[in-house]
N, C-alpha and C positions, 0 to 999 in steps of 0.2 A: 525507528521509523521517523522520529523527529527530524533527523538529518535529511531524509528523503523529502519530507514535507517542505522543509526549508529550501531545498534545491529546486523543487517544483515552483515554489513561490518566486524564487529569484530568476530561474532560467526560463520558466514557461509563463511568467507573469500571471500566475493563478493566485487567488486568495487562499489562505490556509484551509478554509472549508472546501474549496474546489479541489485543492491538492489531496485532501483526505478522501474525498469522494472518488477522485481518479484512482487513488491507490486501492480503495475498496473494490472498484470496478475491475481493475487489472487482476487483483487477487481472485475475485470471483470467476473471471474469465479463465485464468490459469487452472483453477480447481475444476471448472467445468470441462475443459479440454483435456486436462491431464489429471484425472481423479486420483491416480496413484501418488501424486504430489500434494494432495490436500492437507495432510498433517504437517508436512514441511512448510507449506504456504502459511498455514495458521500460525505455526511457531515463529516464522520470520516476521510476519506482520503484527503479531501480538506482542512481540518482544519490546517494541517501541512504546507500547501503550502502558507499560509498567512505570514509566518515568513520573 
């Protein structure tokens, strides 16, 4: 996930905090609209938090 944060900082001119919030918002949206993907979304976005 760090790579995604870095890319958002660079390409969207967000602060790291804004990038992390954007990612959390997107993850929540996907889980809400596609509940069957909830576990996969959690795994994808939590993987980067182990660094």
